[in-house]
DRENPAKOL-65178 format. One record per residue (C-alpha): residue in one letter; x, y, z. Coordinates in steps of 0.2 Angstrom, whole numbers, plus 5000, padded with zeros to 4 digits. Layout:
aXYZ;...
This chain:
m500850394989;h501750324974;s500650194968;s501250204950;t502450094943;a501950074927;i502949964918;s503849864929;t503349694934;k502749784949;p501149864945;t501050014956;l502150114967;s501050174981;s502050264992;s505550295025;p508050265037;a508950245058;r507650275053;v506050275028;a504450265021;t505250175035;a506950215038;a508650245032;r509450105042;s508349975033;a507550035017;t509050115009;s510750055003;s512150055016;a512950195006;n511450305007;v511250265026;y512950325029;d512750475018;t511250525029;i512250495045;w513750595038;q512450735034;c511950735052;a513750735059;a514350865047;d512850985052;a513250955071;t515050985068;s514751145059;r513751205073;g515151165086;v514251025095;a515050865089;l516750795085;l517550905097;t519250895104;a519650945122;e521051075123;d521651015141;e523450955144;v522850895161;l521050835164;d520150835180;e518450755184;r517450925183;l518051035170;v518551035151;h519251165140;l518451195123;e518651345111;g519751435123;r518451425137;t518251325153;l516651215154;v515851115167;n515850935160;l514150855161;g514550735147;s515650615156;c514950435159;s516350405173;y514950415185;l515950375201;g517350485195;l518750355199;q519850395184;r521050485195;e520950375210;p522750355216;s522650175218;i522150145200;i523450265193;h524750175203;a524150005197;i524250065179;e526050125181;d526549965190;a525749855177;a526649945163;r528349935172;r528049745175;f527149685159;g527549825146;s526349925136;q525549775128;f525449585128;s525149545110;s524349375110;s522649305108;r521949235124;a521549075114;y523449045115;l524049135131;s523449255144;i524549355156;s524349315175;q523349485178;y521849405169;a521649275181;i521749395196;l520449515188;e519249375184;e519449305202;l518949475208;l517549495196;d516849325202;q516849395219;i515949555214;f514549465204;e514549295214;r514449215198;p515749145184;t516349295174;l517449325159;a518349485155;c518349545137;p519249685127;s517649785127;t515849755130;t515449755112;l516749625108;g516049525123;h514349525114;m515149465098;s515849325107;a514449275119;l512949285107;p513549175093;v514049035106;l512549045117;i511249055104;k510948895094;d510248875077;d508548815084;d508348965095;a507449125092;v507949305097;i506949445103;l507749625104;d507049765113;q506749915101;q508050025110;v509349885115;h511049955112;h511749955094;s513249845100;v511949705104;q511049735088;t512649715078;a513149555088;a511349485085;q511749495066;l513049365068;v511749235073;k510449305060;a511749255047;r511549075053;g509749085050;v509149115068;p507649225067;l507649395075;h506149485081;v505949655089;v504649715101;r504249895106;h505249965120;n504849895137;r503149825131;m503049675142;d501349625135;r501949615117;l503549535123;e502649395132;a501449365118;l502949345106;v503849225118;q502349115119;q502149115101;l504049075098;e504248945111;a503048825102;k504348805088;h506048845095;d507148765108;r507548925117;v506949105116;w508249235120;i507749415126;l509049545123;v508849705133;d509849845141;g509849865160;v510050055159;y509650125141;s511050235135;m510150385128;y508550415138;g509250345154;d507750235157;v507850055164;a507249885160;p505749815169;v506849685177;h505649615190;e504349585176;l505649505165;v506149385179;g504249345181;l504249305162;l505749185164;e504749095178;r503249075167;h504149025151;r505448895154;k506148915137;a506549095139;w508249165142;l508849335146;y510349435140;v510649605148;d511849735143;d512049835159;a513549935154;h512850105160;g512250015176;m513949945182;g514850025197;w513650155203;a512350035208;g512249865218;r513249775231;h515049795226;g514549895211;r513849745202;g512649855192;y510849915191;v510149745186;r510949645200;s510449785212;q508649735208;i508649545206;d509749395210;h510649325195;h509349215187;e509849035181;r509349085163;m510149255163;v511849315155;l512449485160;a513649605151;a514449755159;s515749885156;l517449905164;n517450075157;k516250215163;s516050195182;f517350065183;a518650185176;a519750055167;a519549965150;g518649815144;g517049725148;v516449575158;l515149435154;v514349355169;f513649185167;p512449075177;s513648925176;a515548895173;e515048785159;l514348925149;r515749035153;d517048905147;r516148885131;v516149065127;r517949075133;g518448935121;c517348965106;g516949155106;p517549235090;t518249385097;m519049285112;i519949195098;f520349325085;s520449485095;g521849555106;p521649565125;i521449705137;q523249775138;p524249765154;p524149945160;m522249935159;l522249765167;g523149845181;a521849975182;a520349855181;i521149745195;a521349905206;s519549965202;a518949785206;r519749785223;l519049965227;h517349895222;l517549755235;s518049885248;p516949985260;a517450145250;l516350105236;e514750125246;l515250295251;a515550345233;q513850265228;r512950365241;e513750525236;l513250495218;e511450445223;a511250605233;l511750705217;i510550605206;r509050635218;h509550825219;t509550825200;n507850755198;r507150875211;r507951025203;i507250975186;a505550955193;e505651125202;l506251215186;g504751145176;l505851045164;p505250885156;q506050725155;v505850575144;a506050455159;v506250495178;s507350365186;e508650345199;t510050335186;p511450455182;l510950485164;f509650625161;f508750675145;i507750835142;p506750815126;a506950955113;g506450875096;l507250915080;p509150915078;r509251105075;v508351135092;v509451015101;y511051095093;r510451265098;l510151225116;v511851135117;r512651295110;c511751405122;l512351295137;m514151295130;d514051485129;d513551485147;g514951375152;f514251195152;f514651045141;v513250925138;n512850805124;a511750825109;g510650675110;s510050675092;f509850565076;p510450435072;a510650385091;v508750425093;p507350455080;i507550615071;k506150705080;q506550635097;g508150725101;g508650815117;i509950865129;r510850715136;f511850745152;a512650635165;v512950665184;h514550605191;r515450625207;g516650755200;l515250875199;r514550985213;a512751015217;e512951195213;d513651145195;i512051045192;d510951185198;a511851315188;m511751215172;l509851175175;e509451355178;r510251405162;l509351265153;a507751325160;h508151505155;h508351455137;y507251305135;h505451365132;r506151525122;v507151415110;l505651295108;a504551445104;d505851525093;e505951365083;g504151345081;s503951205094;s503151185111;l502951065125;e501351005118;d502250965101;l503550865111;r502150765120;r501450715103;t503150685096;f503650575111;r501950485112;m502750315111;t503950335125;g503050475134;i503850625143;v503650675161;v503150865163;p503150935181;e501450995187;a502051175188;r502451185169;r500851095165;r499851245171;a501051375163;a500451455147;p501551415132;l502751555127;q502351625110;l503451745100;v502751885090;q503151865072;e502551955056;p501451845046;a502451875030;l501851715021;r500151635021;l499751455018;r498151415010;h497351245009;a495951145002;a495150985006;s494550954988;i495150994971;h493351064968;e493851204980;v495251254968;d495051354952;p495451224937;a496451354927;w497451414941;w497851234946;d498351174929;a499451324926;r500551254940;m500351064939;a499851014922;g501250944912;r501950854927;g501050694926;p499250634932;m499050794943;t497850894932;h496250964940;a495250834931;a496350694935;l496350734953;a494450754954;m494350574947;m495550514960;e494650594974;e493050514970;v493950334968;f495050334983;s493750414995;r492550274991;a493750124989;p492949964997;e494549925008;p495350035020;e497049995013;q496450064996;r495750225002;a496650395002;e496150565008;l496750694996;g497250875001;y498051024993;a499151164999;w500051324993;v500951465000;e500751644995;d501751805000;e501051975004;q500752014985;g499851854982;r501351774973;v501351584974;v502951524982;l502551344982;s501051224978;t500751034981;m499450904984;f499550754996;s498750605002;v498350525019;c498350345017;l498950175024;i500650115018;k501749965020;e503250025029;d504349905019;m503749975002;f505550024998;a506449885007;r507449745000;a506349614992;r506949485004;v506349595019;s504649625011;e504449435008;k504749395026;l503449535031;e502149475019;a502349295027;i501949375044;r500449465037;r499749315028;g500049225045;g498749315054;d499449495057;p498849585041;h499349755047;f501049715054;l502149865049;v500749955041;a500650135045;k499650285041;a500650425032;v500550595024;v501250575007;l501550694993;g500550654978;t499150524976;p499150334975;l499250354956;s500350504953;l502150504947;g503450644946;e503850804956;h502350844966;l503051004975;v503251154964;i504351284972;d504751454965;r506651454970;r506851634964;h505851684978;p506951744993;r505851655006;w505551494998;a506351405013;q505151495024;a503751435013;l504351255014;a504351275033;h502551335032;l502051185022;v502851055033;e501951135048;h500351115039;l500750935035;q501250895053;a499550965058;v498750855045;k499750705052;q499250735070;r497350755065;a497450595055;g498350495068;a499750465055;s501550425060;q502650485046;i502750615032;l503450565015;l503950705002;r504350604987;d505050614969;f506450744970;p507950734959;l509350644969;g510850754974;a510350894962;d509951024975;e510951044991;a510051194996;l508351094997;r509250955005;s509951065019;a508251155021;m507350985023;f508650925036;e508351085046;l506451035046;g506850855052;f506850765035;f508250645029;e508550605011;h508050425006;r508550364989;l507050294978;p507250184963;d507750274948;l506350354938;m506450304920;q506150434907;i506250474888;s506650654887;d506650684868;m505350594857;r505450704842;w505450574829;s504250564815;d504050374812;r504650204818;a506250224807;g506650384816;y506350304833;l507550154829;a508850274823;s508750364840;l509350204848;g511050144850;h511549994839;k511449874853;y509749934859;r509049944841;y509549764838;n508649714854;v507049804850;r506949724833;k507349554840;e506249554855;a504849674851;i504649704833;a504949524828;y503449474840;e502349614835;d501249514823;r500749394836;f499749524845;v498149634842;v498449804850;e496849884856;t496750064863;a494850094862;k494150124880;d492350104877;c492349924883;p491149804892;d491449794911;e491949614908;v493449674899;i493949804912;e493849664925;q494949554915;c496249694914;y496149724933;a496449534935;l498049554925;y498549694936;r498149604952;a499149454946;v500749564944;h500449644960;a500249474969;r501949414964;s503049564966;v503749644982;k505049754975;l503949904977;n502849834991;v501149924991;f499349894993;p498349854977;l497349994968;p495449974968;l494449904953;e493450064953;l495050154948;f495150054932;r493350084928;a493650274930;a495250274920;f494350184906;a493050324906;h494250474908;p494850574893;e496550604900;y496950414903;d497550304889;v497350114890;i498349994879;r497749804878;l498649664870;y497749514863;l498549354856;r497949324838;s497949144842;a496849164857;p495949334856;e494649294869;r495549384883;p496849524885;v498549454890;a499249624894;v498649794899;l499449964902;l498650114910;s499450284907;h499050464909;r499350594895;t499350784896;q500050904884;d501750834878;l501950714893;y501450534893;s501550444910;a501450254910;l500750204927;v500050024929;v500449864920;g499549694920;l500149534913;d499649364910;d500949244917;e500549104906;h501149194890;l502449314898;h503949224892;e503449134876;h502749294868;k503849424877;t502249504882;y503049634894;k504349694881;q502949704868;i501849814879;l503249924883;f503649944865;q501849984860;c501750104874;v503250204867;e502450204850;r500750254857;a501450404866;r502250474851;a500750444840;l499750544853;g501050694851;a502050664867;t503850724866;r504250664884;m503850504893;n503950434911;l504150244912;a504050244931;f505250134941;t506049964941;a506449854926;e507849974921;l508649874909;e507149834898;k506650014898;k508450074894;k508349964878;l506850064873;g507850224875;a507350274893;r508750344904;p508750334923;q508450484933;p509050464951;t507650504963;c507450534981;a506150564995;f506250665011;v505650565026;q505150615043;m504550475055;d503950485073;d504750325078;d506050205072;y505250045077;a504949985059;a506750015054;v507349915069;v506149775065;m506649775046;e508549775051;s508249625061;l507449515047;
């Protein structure tokens, strides 16, 4: 964990997207998030499983042509297969002839007559007031800003559709608080409703009826019970994937289970089963409908559903109101039951077993998912790769849909081929059903009884490489270790021995860390890679924006101190800085060695009950081969703050140092550091009374308490005591000549050979600005490093401008992150 930010006003960097130490979606910049998403998309495209184009000149419901081959299409969400229904096709043609290809006017000004016809039919289907929208997404973006008032609060299910999450950001911008609960956890949801209703007018709960990736459903009966117990609670449900195939007149899964509650608003799709275009909002009252109709942003500023597709929607609505719909629903229901039965008979697992037409067979990492998809494509079946960023990076799988265009024998044939490939591909990729159970532990997977009794398939492989590991640095030869790790920062054998002692005995659980060591050798004993790591608690927002961490700290202070606190396996220690993973890139099997290391770290994670792995402090963008290898192993790249370094300190005196700076920075050092130097007494002696050490620690804690830019747990006092006594650590203390009783600044650093690494800073707030204490201790740090013979210097992270003035240059830095779950990312995105 990177608990080392020397010289910033953040004292330590104890070391996430969508998903980093929490997740790309929240803890990184937008540009970096989309870099990660593009990396995933490009990889899937290169494997031929994404961004595909059908080659058909005429489509039917059952088949699609790709790469010159005919595939059975199990990727369509047109569940009822109405897209070629003659009455709908005729209505499209008729509407186009009568109204043209478009009617280009906002509905705020004028709607064509077809809208009134459609909404009257939708009113009949739902037996409630309805409003047709250009799309379900645009419906959310009109409904939520109007329905949710400034004094309300919002709770989102962790897996609610991204379109709902995006629309919720519109009310967040007005100051409405957003909260996230773990998926379908009714106990946590009700506790949060009870907490929020005490201080808000209404509490809106945002869920899906049928969840679009895993195909599981909302606990709608329990949600209605919650509404009955909490009169301030309101429910907003996106039932886009439930529409049409379920419920009387196809009013959807949710309405097939419950009546329309007086405090529920429903959104559904006129695509998918409905086979037209647009969306529909269903309200408990005409008053709410009219408010959204008149005030909804996308009702005013977006275009309408165009006439041909309004014609299709009207024809589909009439079909839904006819007896023909029930027959189509029964046919699809039979296919769904048949599919669930065959999945069980073939011993394939599911994330959720439900009576919906969406199915998800868990597979794990993207590379495993893509390989299975390609196997099925080669066998003549088109399915979807359900992978990151739509799901957490290790919780991917085969997503397929059952629709009326399919035959039972199509489904049987696909499932038989999937069963043929499934366990062999898992084994070949180093995975198993047991691994998937652990990976999907938050959502769970359902494994048929027959497969539970089956022995896992194991492939015979030659053990070409061997991973060795140690639980203590004392089990490792000092000379051997230092030959590989010394000169990289506080990673020497002696420094790690000290840290083992300190972090294993820290008084608070948040300050403890269990250190471990691993290296991989080939058959000749040549070391391919070596590293050290920590198992420790981290704040999942440690690299998040400051405003996010401030909100999370308020929650922690308010009575939930471990909110978004997770146990992680992190390269390095809570006080190390620099590249912790040494790889011999000349070795032809370095990528295989990396896979061995990751397998070991995953085993450590499992034993420790941790939820993420953070491999940190790599040069950003400098190594595409490493980045690709990491992605193959399920890690995505996450940008860290720049590491500030002085790479050439070969000056002989202060004049030489100043000459090495540019004119502007030289002027600044003279004006803001040297000009104040005579105000201070600089002490570097470490033989100090414990009282002085405690004073220095108090200065560090003062900085820690006021900074959330790198949000970490505080280091223990015993670390300061150990560092004062350790020969490899250097401590600079500043005293004011006018008040020499107590130090006003302290800087703890590590030195080895030619490298000086500044690690932890402490400052007295009272004198910080008047005497420019921070700038002074940075300046003294540079002079001290050179006096001790250093030719290179790490100045850690943050405060980039102040460090640039001293000659440091930013080194773009990244981590590679793998998380079991994206809950923290969704929460932070909502704040």
